[in-house]
C-alpha positions as CSV (number, residue, x, y, z in Angstrom):
1,X,-15.7,-56.0,-50.4
2,X,-12.5,-54.2,-51.0
3,X,-10.3,-53.0,-48.2
4,X,-8.1,-49.9,-48.9
5,X,-5.0,-48.5,-47.2
6,X,-3.8,-44.9,-47.6
7,X,-0.5,-43.7,-46.2
8,X,1.0,-41.4,-48.9
9,X,1.8,-38.6,-46.5
10,X,0.7,-37.8,-43.0
11,X,-2.8,-39.3,-42.8
12,X,-3.2,-43.0,-41.9
13,X,-6.5,-44.3,-43.3
14,X,-8.3,-47.6,-43.9
15,X,-11.7,-48.2,-45.6
16,X,-13.9,-51.1,-46.6
17,X,-16.3,-50.7,-49.5
18,X,-18.9,-53.1,-51.0
19,X,-18.0,-53.7,-54.6
20,X,-21.5,-54.0,-56.1
21,X,-23.2,-51.1,-54.4
22,X,-20.1,-48.9,-53.7
23,X,-21.4,-48.5,-50.2
24,X,-18.8,-47.4,-47.7
25,X,-19.0,-49.9,-44.8
26,X,-16.0,-48.8,-42.7
27,X,-13.7,-45.8,-42.8
28,X,-11.3,-44.6,-40.2
29,X,-8.5,-42.0,-40.4
30,X,-5.8,-40.9,-38.0
31,X,-4.2,-37.5,-38.7
32,X,-0.7,-36.7,-37.8
33,X,-1.1,-32.9,-38.0
34,X,-0.5,-32.3,-34.3
35,X,2.8,-34.2,-34.3
36,X,4.1,-32.4,-37.4
37,X,2.9,-28.9,-36.6
38,X,5.8,-28.3,-34.2
39,X,8.2,-28.7,-37.2
40,X,6.2,-26.5,-39.6
41,X,5.7,-29.3,-42.0
42,X,5.7,-33.1,-42.5
43,X,8.8,-34.9,-41.3
44,X,8.9,-38.1,-43.4
45,X,10.7,-40.4,-40.9
46,X,8.3,-39.3,-38.1
47,X,5.3,-39.9,-40.4
48,X,6.6,-43.4,-41.3
49,X,6.9,-44.4,-37.6
50,X,3.4,-43.0,-36.9
51,X,1.9,-45.0,-39.8
52,X,3.6,-48.1,-38.4
53,X,1.8,-47.6,-35.1
54,X,-1.6,-46.5,-36.5
55,X,-2.2,-49.0,-39.3
56,X,-2.4,-52.2,-37.1
57,X,-4.8,-50.4,-34.7
58,X,-7.2,-49.4,-37.5
59,X,-7.0,-52.7,-39.3
60,X,-7.9,-54.5,-36.0
61,X,-11.1,-52.4,-35.9
62,X,-11.9,-53.6,-39.5
63,X,-11.1,-57.3,-38.9
64,X,-14.8,-58.3,-38.9
65,X,-14.8,-57.6,-42.7
66,X,-11.8,-59.7,-43.5
67,X,-13.7,-62.9,-44.5
68,X,-15.7,-61.0,-47.1
69,X,-12.7,-59.2,-48.8
70,X,-12.1,-59.9,-52.5
71,X,-9.0,-57.6,-52.8
72,X,-6.7,-55.2,-51.0
73,X,-6.3,-51.7,-52.6
74,X,-3.3,-49.7,-51.5
75,X,-1.8,-46.3,-52.5
76,X,1.7,-47.0,-54.0
77,X,2.2,-43.6,-55.8
78,X,2.8,-40.7,-55.6
79,X,3.9,-39.6,-52.1
80,X,6.6,-39.9,-49.6
81,X,8.5,-43.2,-50.2
82,X,8.9,-44.1,-46.5
83,X,5.2,-43.6,-45.8
84,X,4.0,-45.3,-48.9
85,X,6.2,-48.3,-47.9
86,X,4.4,-48.7,-44.6
87,X,1.0,-49.0,-46.4
88,X,2.3,-51.3,-49.1
89,X,4.0,-53.6,-46.6
90,X,0.8,-53.9,-44.5
91,X,-1.3,-54.5,-47.7
92,X,1.0,-57.3,-48.8
93,X,1.0,-59.0,-45.4
94,X,-2.8,-58.8,-45.1
95,X,-3.4,-59.8,-48.8
96,X,-1.0,-62.8,-48.6
97,X,-2.6,-64.0,-45.4
98,X,-6.1,-63.8,-46.9
99,X,-5.0,-65.1,-50.3
100,X,-6.6,-62.3,-52.2
101,X,-5.3,-60.1,-55.0
102,X,-3.5,-56.7,-54.6
103,X,-4.5,-53.5,-56.4
104,X,-2.0,-50.7,-56.6
105,X,-3.7,-47.3,-56.7
106,X,-2.4,-44.0,-58.0
107,X,-3.2,-41.5,-55.2
108,X,-4.1,-38.8,-57.7
109,X,-6.6,-41.1,-59.3
110,X,-8.0,-41.7,-55.8
111,X,-8.6,-37.9,-55.5
112,X,-10.7,-38.1,-58.7
113,X,-12.7,-41.0,-57.2
114,X,-13.3,-39.0,-54.0
115,X,-16.1,-37.5,-56.1
116,X,-17.8,-40.9,-56.5
117,X,-17.7,-42.3,-53.0
118,X,-21.1,-44.2,-52.8
119,X,-21.9,-42.8,-56.2
120,X,-21.7,-43.6,-59.9
121,X,-18.9,-42.2,-62.0
122,X,-19.6,-39.0,-63.9
123,X,-17.7,-38.8,-67.2
124,X,-16.4,-37.1,-69.2
125,X,-15.1,-34.7,-66.6
126,X,-12.5,-31.9,-66.4
127,X,-10.8,-31.9,-63.0
128,X,-8.8,-29.4,-61.1
129,X,-6.6,-31.2,-58.6
130,X,-5.3,-28.8,-55.8
131,X,-3.4,-30.3,-52.9
132,X,-0.3,-29.9,-50.8
133,X,1.8,-31.7,-53.5
134,X,-0.1,-31.2,-56.8
135,X,-1.8,-28.6,-58.9
136,X,-3.1,-30.1,-62.2
137,X,-5.9,-29.8,-64.7
138,X,-6.9,-33.3,-65.9
139,X,-9.4,-34.8,-68.4
140,X,-11.1,-37.9,-67.0
141,X,-13.1,-40.4,-68.9
142,X,-12.8,-43.5,-66.7
143,X,-10.1,-45.3,-64.7
144,X,-8.0,-46.0,-67.7
145,X,-8.5,-42.7,-69.5
146,X,-7.0,-39.8,-67.7
147,X,-4.7,-37.2,-69.3
148,X,-3.0,-34.0,-68.1
149,X,-3.9,-30.6,-69.5
150,X,-1.7,-28.5,-67.2
151,X,0.5,-28.8,-64.1
152,X,2.6,-26.6,-61.9
153,X,6.1,-25.6,-62.9
154,X,7.3,-25.3,-59.2
155,X,5.3,-25.1,-56.0
156,X,1.8,-26.5,-55.8
157,X,-1.2,-24.4,-54.7
158,X,-1.4,-26.1,-51.3
159,X,2.3,-26.1,-50.8
160,X,2.4,-22.3,-51.3
161,X,-0.2,-21.9,-48.5
162,X,2.0,-24.0,-46.2
163,X,5.1,-22.0,-47.0
164,X,3.4,-18.6,-46.6
165,X,1.9,-19.8,-43.3
166,X,5.3,-20.7,-42.1
167,X,6.8,-17.3,-43.1
168,X,4.0,-15.6,-41.2
169,X,4.6,-17.9,-38.1
170,X,1.1,-19.4,-38.3
171,X,1.9,-23.1,-38.1
172,X,1.0,-26.2,-40.1
173,X,-1.1,-27.0,-42.2
174,X,-1.2,-23.7,-43.9
175,X,-4.4,-23.8,-45.8
176,X,-6.9,-23.5,-42.9
177,X,-4.9,-21.0,-41.0
178,X,-4.3,-18.7,-44.0
179,X,-8.0,-18.9,-44.9
180,X,-9.0,-18.0,-41.3
181,X,-6.6,-15.1,-41.1
182,X,-7.6,-13.8,-44.6
183,X,-11.1,-13.2,-43.4
184,X,-9.8,-10.5,-41.0
185,X,-7.8,-8.7,-43.7
186,X,-8.1,-6.8,-47.0
187,X,-6.8,-7.6,-50.4
188,X,-4.6,-4.6,-50.6
189,X,-1.0,-6.0,-51.1
190,X,-0.1,-5.7,-54.8
191,X,1.1,-9.3,-55.4
192,X,1.8,-10.2,-59.1
193,X,-0.3,-12.6,-61.1
194,X,2.0,-15.5,-62.2
195,X,2.4,-16.3,-65.9
196,X,0.0,-13.5,-66.9
197,X,1.8,-12.9,-70.2
198,X,2.6,-16.5,-71.0
199,X,0.4,-18.2,-73.7
200,X,0.6,-21.6,-72.0
201,X,-1.9,-23.2,-69.6
202,X,0.4,-23.8,-66.6
203,X,0.8,-22.9,-62.9
204,X,3.6,-21.3,-60.9
205,X,3.5,-20.3,-57.2
206,X,7.2,-19.5,-56.5
207,X,6.8,-15.9,-57.6
208,X,3.9,-15.2,-55.3
209,X,5.7,-16.9,-52.4
210,X,8.8,-14.7,-52.9
211,X,6.6,-11.6,-53.1
212,X,5.0,-12.5,-49.8
213,X,8.5,-12.8,-48.3
214,X,9.4,-9.3,-49.5
215,X,6.1,-7.9,-48.2
216,X,6.7,-9.4,-44.7
217,X,10.3,-8.1,-44.7
218,X,9.1,-4.6,-45.6
219,X,6.9,-4.4,-42.5
220,X,4.5,-2.2,-44.4
221,X,1.5,-4.6,-44.2
222,X,-0.5,-6.3,-41.5
223,X,-0.3,-10.2,-41.5
224,X,-4.0,-10.4,-42.1
225,X,-3.8,-8.2,-45.2
226,X,-0.9,-10.3,-46.5
227,X,-2.9,-13.5,-46.0
228,X,-6.0,-12.0,-47.7
229,X,-4.0,-10.7,-50.6
230,X,-2.0,-13.9,-51.1
231,X,-5.1,-16.1,-51.0
232,X,-6.9,-13.8,-53.4
233,X,-4.0,-13.8,-55.9
234,X,-3.3,-17.6,-55.5
235,X,-6.9,-18.3,-56.4
236,X,-7.0,-15.7,-59.2
237,X,-4.1,-17.6,-60.8
238,X,-6.1,-20.8,-60.7
239,X,-9.2,-19.2,-62.2
240,X,-7.0,-17.4,-64.8
241,X,-5.5,-20.6,-66.1
242,X,-8.8,-22.6,-65.8
243,X,-10.6,-20.0,-68.0
244,X,-8.1,-20.7,-70.7
245,X,-8.8,-24.4,-70.4
246,X,-12.6,-23.8,-70.4
247,X,-12.3,-21.8,-73.6
248,X,-10.3,-24.6,-75.3
249,X,-12.0,-27.7,-74.0
250,X,-15.5,-26.5,-73.2
251,X,-16.3,-29.0,-70.4
252,X,-19.9,-29.9,-69.5
253,X,-18.8,-31.1,-66.0
254,X,-15.9,-29.6,-64.0
255,X,-14.7,-30.9,-60.6
256,X,-12.3,-29.6,-58.0
257,X,-10.6,-32.2,-55.8
258,X,-7.7,-32.5,-53.3
259,X,-7.2,-31.0,-49.8
260,X,-7.2,-27.4,-51.0
261,X,-10.6,-27.9,-52.6
262,X,-12.1,-27.3,-49.1
263,X,-11.1,-23.6,-49.4
264,X,-14.5,-21.7,-49.4
265,X,-13.1,-18.7,-51.2
266,X,-11.9,-20.9,-54.0
267,X,-15.3,-22.6,-54.3
268,X,-17.0,-19.2,-54.4
269,X,-14.8,-18.0,-57.3
270,X,-15.4,-21.2,-59.3
271,X,-19.2,-21.0,-58.7
272,X,-19.1,-17.7,-60.5
273,X,-17.2,-19.4,-63.4
274,X,-19.7,-22.2,-63.6
275,X,-22.4,-19.7,-64.3
276,X,-20.3,-17.8,-66.9
277,X,-19.1,-20.9,-68.8
278,X,-22.2,-23.1,-68.3
279,X,-20.6,-26.2,-66.7
280,X,-21.8,-28.3,-63.8
281,X,-19.5,-27.8,-60.8
282,X,-18.8,-30.9,-58.7
283,X,-16.9,-31.3,-55.4
284,X,-16.2,-34.2,-53.0
285,X,-17.9,-34.2,-49.7
286,X,-15.9,-32.1,-47.3
287,X,-14.7,-35.1,-45.2
288,X,-13.2,-36.7,-48.4
289,X,-11.3,-33.6,-49.7
290,X,-8.1,-34.5,-47.8
291,X,-6.2,-37.8,-48.1
292,X,-8.4,-40.8,-47.2
293,X,-8.8,-44.5,-47.9
294,X,-12.4,-44.2,-49.0
295,X,-11.3,-42.7,-52.2
296,X,-8.7,-45.3,-52.7
297,X,-11.3,-48.0,-52.2
298,X,-13.6,-46.4,-54.7
299,X,-10.9,-46.3,-57.3
300,X,-10.0,-49.9,-56.4
301,X,-13.6,-51.0,-57.2
302,X,-13.2,-49.8,-60.8
303,X,-9.8,-51.5,-61.1
304,X,-11.1,-54.7,-59.6
305,X,-13.9,-54.8,-62.2
306,X,-11.2,-54.5,-64.9
307,X,-8.9,-57.0,-63.2
308,X,-6.2,-54.4,-62.9
309,X,-4.2,-56.4,-60.3
310,X,-0.6,-56.1,-59.3
311,X,1.6,-59.1,-58.5
312,X,2.9,-59.1,-55.0
313,X,6.4,-59.4,-56.2
314,X,6.1,-56.5,-58.7
315,X,4.5,-53.7,-56.7
316,X,6.7,-50.7,-56.6
317,X,6.8,-47.5,-54.5
318,X,6.7,-44.6,-56.9
319,X,7.2,-41.2,-55.2
320,X,6.5,-39.2,-58.4
321,X,4.1,-40.0,-61.2
322,X,2.8,-38.1,-64.2
323,X,-0.2,-38.6,-66.4
324,X,0.2,-38.5,-70.2
325,X,-0.4,-35.2,-71.8
326,X,-3.8,-34.5,-73.5
327,X,-3.7,-34.2,-77.3
């Protein structure tokens, strides 16, 4: 079995997965949303302290699996450095005490493997990663073959929802509250479509965010109409750029991963595109869309098979990472 630890932001999670069958045997997550909601976003130092309290408690619940462990997988990049450090320190302590190897897992790779929890890999695959920290289109052909087609030039898709929610006084996290409020409103606010005239495949959400601010200050629109119009335009920007990628790369399989992939309006729009462009559309199960250790364990299994271990002295905390560009 492999035990995995995830602490890249504000979710503390531990999972145990059987290597041969990929069966998930143990999975527990403690969210910090309530503690951070009063501040309108994640406070890194608070998150770090909460991880330090939660990790030993969850690991104690998983101790029956310790004698069967073959490796410890832990998220070391990307994320908040102070929270990544909590998970890495715990993984090192546990791995050294059990005398088993350490696997350093890229959190973004973990999101791709959220598609394959208790399942076999599907490849090749084009992936849209949409979360609080990232908006990317990736090409996936296995754990060692991932390249980047496009990324955001500024804010991520999920981050823009958090910031708009804060401007509207709706609290944190922004994705669910904006989605809920948008159901009560109409798409009537004329927000601009970012990078409409650019020939590149790229994302940008700073312009929409500023347009929302101006709409709120104008006091001409209801909050629910602002939410509905913002959500609609934010998703339209995703589909606009993905259509360019579909025309260029013609994927047979297309997946949407990350916390924002739980947005039902987003899923609805991409269902339409799957019919138009003829690809198979894949999502993770809802409980694995947000940060979790089950996806880290699943990626860790593939790395274990390829002996992609990291020396305990060499593991590094890497707050920002980038995939190589696709040819």
